[in-house]
N, C-alpha and C positions, 0 to 999 in steps of 0.2 A: 562699398556696394559692388557686388559682382555683376557680371552681365546677365545672369539668370535670376537674380534676386533683387527686388526693390526693398531696401532696408533703411530705417531711420528711427529715431526716438519716437516721433509721432508721424503717423500716416493720416493725412487729411484727405478724405474722399469728397471731392467737390471743390472746384475753384470759383464758385460763385461769390457773391458779395459777403455772405456770412463766413464761408471758409477762409476767404482772404483776410477778413477782419480778425478772426481768431488767430490765424497763423501770424499775422503782423504783430499782434500784442505778445504772443508766446515768444516770437523771435526776439523782441526787444526787451524782454524781461527774463532772460535766461540764456543758456548756452546750448539748448537742445537743437538737434537736427530735425528737419521736417521734409517729408516727401508729400507732394500734392498730386493726387491722381484725379483726372477729370475726363469725362467722356466728350466734352466739347473741344472745339479747335483752338480756343483761346480763353484766358481768364475773364471772368465777368459774368459767368452763368447765363441767366435768361436775357441779359442785356444784349447778348449776341444775336438773339432771335426776336427782338422787340420791333414794333412797327416804327417806321422812319420818323414820325413826328412826336414820338414819346419824349416826355421830360419827367424829371422828378416832380413830385407834387409838394415837396418841402424845399427850403433853401439848400443849396449845395453843401453848405458847411455841416449839415446834419449827416452827411453820407460819406462812405468810403472807409479807409483804414485809418487808424489813429495816427500813424507816423507821417502821413502824406495828405496835405490839404487838397480838397476838390473844389475847384472854382476860385473866385476872387472876391466874393462878398459884394459884387457890384449890384447896383440898383437897376431894376427894369425901368426903362423909360418908354411910355406909350403902350398901347395894347390893353389886354384884359387883366394884366397883373402890374399895371403902372404903379411905381412907388414901392414895390416889394423887392425882396432880395432875389437875385437870379437863381434859376433852377436849371441844372445841367441837362443837356440833351442826351439821348441814348448814345450818340456817336462820341460825345465828350466822355461819357462814363466808360465805354469800351476802351477808348484810348487811355484813360486814367488807369484802368486795371492792367493794361499791357505795360504801362510805365512802372507801375508798382512791382510787377513781376520782374521786369527786365532791369530796373534801376535800383530797386530796394531789396527784393528777396534774393535773386540769384547771385548778385555780387558778394553776398555774405559768405558764400561757400557752404552754408548750412541748409540751404533749400534746394531740393531737386524737384523738377516739374515734369509731369507725364500727361500731356494732352492727348486727346483721341484714344483714351485708354479706359476700358471698363473694368471695374472691380466687382467681384462676385460675392464679397463678404464671407468667402470660404478660404481666403488667403491667396487668391490668384487674381492677377490683372492681365487683361488681354488687349493688345493693340488693335484698334479698329481699322488701322491701315494695313498692317502686315499679318494680323491674325496670331502673332506670336504671344504666348502666354508665359508669364513669369510669376514666381512665388513672391509674396509680399510679407514682410515681417516688420511689426512695430515693436520696438524694444520696450516702449512704455505703454502707449495706447493708440488705438485707432480713433479717428474723429469723424463722425458722420455729419457732414455738412449738407446732406441732401434730404434730411428727414422732413424739413419744412420747405422744400424747394418750390419756387414760384412756377406756376403754370401759365403759359402765355398762349395767345390765340394761334400763332403759327405752328405750334407743336402739339396742341391738345386734340383729343378725339371729339368731334362734334357729336352731340347727344340727340339731335333731331334729324329727321329724314327730309330729303328734298326730292321733288319730282324731277325726272330727267328734263333737262333744258333750262332749269332754274339757275340763275347766276347767283351763287352764294360764295362769297369770298372771305378769307380772314382779313382782319383789319389791316394787316401788313400790306395787302394789295390795294388798299383804298387810294393810295397816292399814285397808283399806276392806272387809274381809270382812264378810259379812252375818250370819254365824252359822248359815246354813242347812246348812253342812257343817263338820264339826269334825275331819276327818282330813286331815293335810297330808303331802305328799311334797316334800321339798326337794331340788333338783337342783343339785349343785356342791359344791366342797370348800374354797373360798376364804373370804376375810373376809366377803363378802356372805352366804354360806350360814350362817356362824357367827352373824352379826348376826341373821339371820332366825330361826334356831333359838332363840337366846337371847331374842329379842323374844316369840316364841310362848310359851316356858316362863315368862317373867316376867309374861305376861298370862294365865296360868292354863291354858294348853294342857296336856293330859295327855301326858307323855313317851311313853306307849305308843300314842298316836295320831299320832305323828310318824315318818315313814320318812325316812331321810337317805341319798341316793345320793352316795357319795364316790368319784369316779373315781380319785383318787390321794390318799393320805394326805399331810399336810403337817407340816413342822416349824414351830413358832411361837416367837417370842421372848417370854420371860417379861417382861411389861410392867413389873413392879415394879423391874426392873433398869435401865430406860432413862428415868429421870426427869430427871436432870442439872440439878439446882439445888443451891445450897449446902445446903439442908435435907436433900437426899437424897444428899449427896456420898459418904458411906461405902459405901452400897449400890451406887450407880451405878458408881463408879470401881473398887471391888473387883471388880465384874463385868467391867469392862474388863481388869483384870489377870488374872482367872480365864480369860477368853476367850483372851488372848494366850498364857498358859501352856499352855492346853489345845491350842492349835494347834501350839505348839512341841514338845509331848510326843506328839502323835498319831502312830500307826503307819500310818494309812491315811485316805482321805477319809471313809469311814464312821465311823472311830474319832474324827474331829474332833467329829462331832455327838453321838456317844455320850458323849464327854467333856463336851460342853456340857450334855447332859442330866444327867449325874451331878453337875455343879456348879450345877444349877438355872438355867442360862442359857436353854436352849431346852426346849420342851415338845411333847408329841405326844398325840393323842387315845387311841391304843391302844398300850400299851407292847410288845405282841407283834408289831407291824407296823412295819417300817422305812420311814419316809416317803421318797417320791421327789420331793416337791414342796416348794419354798420360794420364797415371794414377798415375804418380809420383814414379814409381818403380826405384830402382837403380840397377846397374850392374857393375862388374869390367871388365877391359879390357881383362884379361885372360879368364874370363867367356865368353865374347863376341866372342873371337877367337875360343873357344871350340864350341860354338853354330854354328859358321860358317862352321864347319866340316859337318854338316847335309846339304846335297845337294837337297834332295827331299822335297822341300818346296812348298806347294800348296797355291796359292793366288787366290781363286775364291769365296770369301765371306764365309758366315757361312754354316755349314753343315745342310742340310734339312733331309737327310735320308741315312742310311748305309745299303747296300745290300751285299750279298756274293761276287758279282763280280764288284761292282761299288759303288762310293760315290756320292750322289747328293748334289750339293752345289748351292748357290744363282746364281752363274754365270756359271754353267756348270756341267759336270760330269767327274770324273776321274776313271780309272779302279782300282779295288781292288782285294784282295785275302782273302778267308775266314780263312786263317791261321794267320791273324794279330790279335794282341791285341790292341783294341782301348782304349785310355786313355782320359777320359773326364776331361778337364781342363777349362770348359767353364763357371764356376760360376763367377758371376759379381765382386766378391771381395767387393768393396764398390758400391752398386747399386746407380744409379742416383736418387737424391732426390732434390726436389725444396726447395730452402732456404725459411725459414719462421721465423717470429719473435721468438726470443729465450725466452725472459722474458715476461710472461703474468701474470695476477693477481693471478692465482691459479696453474700455470704450467710453467715449464722450459723445453724447448726442446733442448737437447744438439746437437750442430753442430760445425763445424769448425769455428774458428775465425782467425786462421793463417793457411795458406795453408800448407798441408803436415804434420801438427803437430796436429793430432787428440787428443792426450792426453794432450799436453800443452793447447790446446783449452779448453778441459773439465776442466782442473785445473784452468785456467783463469776464466771460468764461475763460478766455485766454490768460488774463491776468491772474485769476483765481487759480487756474491750473499751474501756472508758473511759480506762484508764491506761497501756496498753501499745500500741505502734505496730505491731510486727512480727507478722504472722499466723503465721509459723513459730514464734516464741517463744510466742505464745498457745497454739498447738496442742501445743507441747512441755509447757507448764504444765498443759494440760487434756486429758488423754487420756480419750476417751469410754468410758463403761461401759454395757453392755447390762444392763437389770434382770434379776436372776437368776430362773430358772424352776425350777432344781433345786438341791439342796444343793451339788453340785460347782460349779455356776455361782457360788455365793456365794464359794467360795474364790478364784475368779478376780477377783471384784469387790473382795474384801478386798485382794488384791495390788495391783490398779490404784489403789485408793483410797490405800493407803500410799505408793505411788510418786508420785501426784499431790501428796499432802500434803508429801512430802519436797521436791518441786520448788517448791511454794509457799513453803516456808521459806527458799528461796534468794533470794526477792524480798522485800526488807525491807518495803516498803509493803503488798504483798499479804499477807504473813504477819501484819503488825500488824492489818490490816483483818479478816482471818479470826478472829484471836484475840478481837477485840472484837465480832464479829458476834453479834447475838442469835439468828440462825438456826443458829449452831454453838454451842449451849449447852455442849457437853462441853468444847470448847476454851476458851470464855470462862470457864466455871466453874473449870477447871484453872488458867488464867492468873491468876485472882484469889486463889489460895491464898497465904496469908502464908508466907514462908520460916520464920517462927518456929513455924508449926503443924506440929510434928514428926509427928503422927499422919497427917495428910493428905499431907504431903510423902512419907512412907514409902509410902503407897499409890501415889502417882504414880511414885515411883522404882521400885517393883515392876513397874508397867506398862511403864515405859521399858526396864527390864532385860530384860523378856520379849519386847519387840517385834522385836528383830533375829532371835532364834531362831525366832519365829513366821513372819516373812517367809521365812527360808531354808527352813524345813520346809514351809510352804504351797506354795512354788514347786516343791519336790521332789515333794510328794504329787501336785500337779496334773500334773507332767510324767510321773510314773509312771502316772497314770490315762490 
């Protein structure tokens, strides 16, 4: 690599979680060189800009790169997640990715890293520190790890107006409140708003001093069912069987999720309101009960404008007071993106190939790229999935995931790698069950028996919709 040219076999644009997972697997299953270009100051993507009390909403072992474990599989003792596997904090995750870069990637001599550098997709990279521009050459392929980049509150553009003098802060600033005001209005219905509400309540805020503007109600996954370690085998895999049986028995799309709720798989804030949103977030039952303490919940669509005495929403106006602190939790998280071909002659666009498992998906794409030659076969094995926005979307992601996993099983080496991957703990844990363990084998057999009927019925329900 000359001083004026960044050159490698693969040029990965984006050092976020997906780009790191792809690069890690590619690095460990071949001899390729990799250049990683990122506009941020350190690896980890959006985690560098997240609010201070953020945590994963799944156990730590679901996250990170294949070659380096995140967390220690310890059990939470006390609090709203008592008895569940620990979930890494944002600080933990940023430190983890720095260690991956410094102690796993760079020592190989095959990875070069260019932070604070913007790539223009026309073959040039510009330093955001010096302004110097260099040519970029990928001998094999460019890798777009930014296509489905996460949008976080501290960096997104607010879509509603505020009258002068209104105190409206990103959720990042919530932990810096001065105590001068003690009434809060949370805007948004996703995981960020849930985290903000729980943080306030856990830190002594009066539930009656919180207003929560919920543009759309959401379904949430019951966190206790998605632990997937041998210690939690019965709970986690029984939930898989329950889910597949519920899909197979459902009479409509809406009935799928009502069946999930009856079986304790999915949860909702208000049992009288049918959710129209699903982004794949998890929640514990104690967290849900805590959220239900907030009684001032506004359901009139999205906020259009905030004035000193009123809030204007899509479906009406509600009174307000200028002594409130408004907390903006409206960033999209994972913005909607149209699925597109992943493998092209000169470019790879990282996307989900298993629903809800962005990093496993990126690692699978890295393994497929490293071990399979034909782009046509790669695309056949890896049909892209758009992250779900609605419950009905989830049914489509379920079908595509099942289709992809069936195709992976046709490739001996790929199937073996997935079964052993720490990023696919459900497959790995299932594969390690002893044939002599009749109880656990019965649960797995129940899930396998239900899977075909679930696929058939899900396809029918989606077609009817």
